[in-house]
C-alpha positions in Angstrom: -31.0 -167.9 -46.2 -29.8 -170.4 -43.5 -33.3 -172.0 -43.3 -33.3 -172.5 -47.1 -30.1 -174.6 -46.8 -31.4 -176.9 -44.1 -31.9 -180.4 -45.2 -30.0 -180.0 -48.5 -26.8 -181.6 -47.4 -28.8 -184.6 -46.1 -30.8 -184.8 -49.3 -27.7 -184.8 -51.5 -25.9 -187.3 -49.3 -28.9 -189.6 -49.4 -29.0 -189.5 -53.2 -25.3 -190.1 -53.6 -25.0 -192.8 -50.9 -28.1 -194.6 -52.1 -29.8 -194.9 -48.7 -30.6 -192.8 -45.6 -28.6 -195.2 -43.5 -25.4 -194.8 -45.5 -26.0 -191.0 -45.7 -26.2 -191.0 -41.9 -22.8 -192.7 -41.7 -21.3 -190.2 -44.1 -22.7 -187.2 -42.1 -22.0 -188.7 -38.6 -25.7 -188.5 -37.6 -28.4 -191.1 -37.1 -30.6 -192.5 -39.8 -33.7 -191.0 -38.3 -32.0 -187.5 -38.2 -31.4 -187.7 -41.9 -35.0 -188.9 -42.5 -36.4 -186.0 -40.4 -34.3 -183.4 -42.2 -35.4 -184.6 -45.6 -39.1 -184.8 -44.5 -38.9 -181.2 -43.4 -37.2 -180.2 -46.7 -40.0 -181.9 -48.6 -42.6 -180.2 -46.5 -41.0 -176.8 -47.0 -40.8 -177.4 -50.8 -44.3 -179.0 -50.8 -42.8 -181.6 -53.1 -42.0 -185.3 -52.8 -38.3 -185.8 -53.6 -38.1 -189.6 -53.0 -40.4 -192.5 -53.9 -40.0 -194.9 -50.9 -40.8 -198.5 -50.5 -39.8 -201.0 -47.7 -37.0 -202.2 -50.0 -35.8 -199.2 -52.0 -35.9 -195.5 -52.6 -35.7 -193.6 -55.8 -35.9 -190.0 -56.9 -39.1 -188.4 -58.2 -38.8 -186.4 -61.4 -38.8 -183.2 -59.3 -36.2 -184.8 -57.0 -33.9 -185.4 -60.0 -34.0 -181.8 -61.0 -33.6 -180.5 -57.5 -30.7 -182.8 -56.8 -28.7 -181.5 -59.8 -29.1 -177.9 -58.7 -28.3 -178.7 -55.1 -25.2 -180.7 -56.0 -23.9 -177.8 -58.0 -24.7 -175.3 -55.2 -22.9 -177.5 -52.6 -19.9 -177.9 -54.9 -19.6 -174.1 -55.1 -19.8 -173.8 -51.3 -17.1 -176.4 -50.9 -14.9 -174.6 -53.4 -15.4 -171.3 -51.5 -14.5 -172.9 -48.2 -11.4 -174.5 -49.8 -10.2 -171.0 -50.9 -10.4 -169.8 -47.3 -8.6 -172.9 -46.0 -5.8 -172.7 -48.5 -5.1 -169.1 -47.3 -4.2 -170.5 -43.9 -1.4 -173.1 -43.1 -1.9 -173.0 -39.3 -4.9 -172.9 -37.1 -5.7 -169.5 -35.7 -8.4 -168.1 -33.4 -10.3 -169.2 -30.3 -12.0 -172.6 -29.9 -14.2 -173.2 -26.9 -14.6 -176.8 -25.8 -16.5 -178.6 -23.0 -15.5 -182.1 -21.8 -16.1 -184.5 -18.9 -14.2 -183.3 -15.9 -12.0 -186.3 -15.0 -11.4 -187.4 -18.6 -10.7 -183.8 -19.5 -8.1 -183.2 -16.8 -6.2 -186.4 -17.3 -6.5 -187.2 -21.0 -8.0 -184.5 -23.2 -6.5 -181.5 -21.6 -2.9 -182.6 -22.0 -3.6 -183.5 -25.7 -5.0 -180.1 -26.4 -2.0 -178.4 -24.7 0.2 -180.3 -27.0 -1.9 -179.2 -30.0 -1.7 -175.5 -28.8 2.1 -175.8 -28.7 2.1 -176.8 -32.4 -0.2 -173.9 -33.4 0.9 -170.7 -31.7 -2.0 -168.7 -33.1 -4.6 -171.1 -31.7 -6.4 -170.2 -28.5 -8.3 -172.6 -26.4 -11.0 -172.2 -23.7 -11.6 -175.5 -21.9 -14.5 -176.2 -19.6 -14.4 -179.3 -17.4 -17.9 -180.5 -16.4 -19.9 -183.7 -16.5 -23.2 -181.9 -17.2 -24.8 -181.8 -20.6 -24.2 -178.4 -22.2 -26.1 -176.5 -24.9 -23.5 -175.6 -27.5 -25.4 -172.6 -28.9 -26.7 -171.2 -25.7 -23.3 -171.4 -24.0 -21.2 -170.2 -27.0 -19.2 -173.4 -27.4 -17.6 -174.7 -30.5 -17.2 -178.3 -29.4 -18.2 -180.7 -26.6 -17.0 -184.2 -25.8 -19.8 -186.5 -24.7 -19.8 -190.1 -23.5 -22.5 -192.6 -24.2 -25.6 -192.4 -26.4 -26.3 -189.2 -28.2 -29.7 -187.5 -28.5 -31.3 -188.0 -31.9 -31.1 -184.6 -33.4 -30.2 -183.2 -36.8 -28.9 -180.0 -35.3 -25.6 -181.6 -34.2 -22.8 -183.4 -36.0 -20.8 -186.0 -34.1 -17.4 -187.6 -34.7 -16.3 -190.7 -32.7 -13.0 -190.1 -30.8 -12.7 -193.3 -28.9 -14.4 -195.7 -26.5 -14.4 -195.6 -22.7 -14.0 -199.3 -22.0 -15.3 -200.2 -18.5 -13.7 -202.7 -16.1 -15.2 -204.2 -12.9 -12.6 -203.9 -10.1 -12.3 -204.1 -6.3 -9.6 -204.0 -3.6 -8.1 -207.3 -2.7 -9.1 -206.8 0.9 -12.8 -206.4 -0.1 -12.7 -209.6 -2.2 -11.0 -211.5 0.7 -13.7 -210.4 3.1 -16.8 -210.6 0.8 -15.9 -213.4 -1.6 -14.7 -213.2 -5.2 -17.5 -213.4 -7.8 -16.3 -215.3 -10.9 -18.9 -214.1 -13.4 -21.8 -211.7 -14.1 -24.4 -214.1 -12.5 -22.4 -214.3 -9.3 -22.7 -210.6 -8.7 -26.3 -210.8 -7.5 -26.3 -214.4 -6.1 -28.1 -214.3 -2.8 -25.6 -216.5 -1.0 -22.8 -214.0 -1.6 -24.3 -210.5 -1.4 -22.1 -207.7 -2.7 -22.2 -203.9 -2.6 -21.0 -201.3 -5.0 -19.8 -197.7 -5.2 -21.9 -196.1 -7.9 -21.8 -193.1 -10.2 -24.9 -190.9 -9.8 -25.8 -187.4 -11.2 -28.9 -185.3 -10.8 -30.5 -188.1 -8.8 -30.0 -190.7 -11.5 -27.9 -193.7 -10.5 -26.0 -195.4 -13.4 -26.8 -199.0 -14.0 -23.9 -201.3 -14.8 -23.9 -202.8 -18.3 -22.2 -206.0 -19.3 -22.1 -208.2 -22.5 -23.2 -211.7 -21.6 -21.7 -214.8 -23.1 -24.3 -214.7 -25.9 -23.5 -211.1 -26.7 -26.6 -209.6 -25.2 -26.6 -206.7 -22.8 -27.0 -207.6 -19.1 -27.9 -204.8 -16.6 -26.7 -205.2 -13.0 -27.8 -203.1 -10.0 -26.2 -203.7 -6.6 -26.9 -202.1 -3.2 -24.6 -199.2 -2.4 -23.6 -197.0 0.6 -21.8 -194.5 -1.7 -23.2 -192.8 -4.8 -21.6 -189.7 -6.2 -20.8 -187.8 -9.5 -17.0 -188.0 -9.1 -15.2 -190.9 -10.8 -12.1 -189.9 -8.8 -14.0 -190.4 -5.5 -15.3 -193.7 -6.7 -11.8 -194.8 -7.5 -10.6 -193.9 -4.0 -13.6 -195.6 -2.4 -12.9 -198.8 -4.3 -9.3 -198.8 -3.3 -10.4 -198.3 0.3 -12.5 -201.5 0.1 -16.0 -199.9 0.1 -17.3 -202.1 -2.7 -17.1 -203.2 -6.3 -16.6 -200.4 -8.8 -17.3 -200.2 -12.5 -14.7 -197.7 -13.8 -13.2 -196.6 -17.1 -10.2 -198.7 -17.9 -7.9 -195.7 -18.4 -8.9 -194.4 -14.9 -8.3 -197.7 -13.1 -5.1 -198.6 -15.0 -2.7 -197.2 -12.4 -4.4 -198.8 -9.4 -4.6 -202.1 -11.3 -0.9 -202.0 -12.2 0.0 -201.2 -8.5 -2.3 -204.0 -7.2 -4.4 -201.8 -5.1 -7.3 -202.8 -7.3 -7.8 -206.1 -9.2 -10.1 -207.1 -12.0 -13.0 -209.0 -10.5 -13.4 -211.3 -13.6 -12.6 -211.4 -17.3 -15.7 -210.4 -19.2 -16.9 -212.4 -22.2 -16.8 -209.2 -24.3 -15.7 -205.8 -23.1 -18.4 -203.1 -22.7 -17.7 -199.4 -23.4 -19.3 -196.1 -23.9 -18.5 -194.3 -27.1 -16.9 -190.9 -26.9 -17.9 -188.3 -29.5 -16.9 -184.8 -30.2 -20.0 -182.8 -31.2 -20.5 -179.5 -32.9 -23.5 -177.5 -34.2 -24.4 -178.4 -37.8 -23.3 -175.9 -40.4 -22.0 -176.0 -44.0 -18.7 -174.3 -43.0 -16.4 -175.9 -40.5 -13.7 -173.4 -39.5 -10.1 -174.6 -40.1 -9.2 -174.1 -36.4 -12.1 -176.3 -35.3 -11.3 -179.0 -37.8 -7.7 -179.1 -36.5 -8.9 -179.8 -33.0 -11.4 -182.5 -34.0 -8.8 -184.3 -36.2 -6.2 -184.1 -33.4 -8.6 -185.7 -30.9 -9.8 -188.4 -33.3 -6.1 -189.4 -34.0 -4.6 -189.2 -30.5 -7.3 -189.8 -28.0 -8.3 -193.5 -28.8 -4.9 -195.0 -28.0 -5.1 -193.4 -24.5 -8.4 -195.3 -23.8 -7.5 -198.9 -24.6 -8.1 -201.7 -22.2 -4.8 -202.3 -20.4 
């Protein structure tokens, strides 16, 4: 039965939104994920549901009839879910969540503790890890991920903030090695700089900046320290081991104390989007929805550029 429902929500959303792109925004997935889901649905039905051109899309005769029945079926499912939700006024049950280690300990964890105090029947199981997890395989309800998401129709994502990045260094480092005043100066041969870099599974993260023209600029500097702990990078930067590209929320205290300073003001801030993801299903349990809504409301203000 579950296979028969696959692609129907995307199909109905595409009809009602008028395009795959707008349907993707409504469902919090990518346009290509919507297109793939509908293509698989058409293949399973052995029927063309849409007539597509480079400029427009319209329903076939079969698509019109199929849409009306699917719309009524989804409305019945929504009504059934609403009945179960009305029966509950508080979140109850266990929600398992994975999140980046440092962000989780300092920002997400305290938020979820506050949520648990508001809902005494809600239980939380929190996993702090920077590795990519498989929700189904590891029995997780939710995961918080930073950066670009894989293009898949199996997951639903909801934005919960942006990790804005700042370039910072210890005053002593800049006094000794020179103070670059812009992106181009970072790699100028007459003033060589070094960095402390985030690396995981042998992959070193490249620094990204928005140039004055708005385009992305990638910067790679030599480094004597590469590690998968943002906390260690923070301490290394304070200790004068090199320039550091850190989340603004993580560097805020050191910047306020003067143990780190911003190297230069960027033409336009760069950040990595944070999303809370879950496996796609028609029914979203009330307890899970409460957690997602809480994070979407309360996490973004904690990540603003100071």
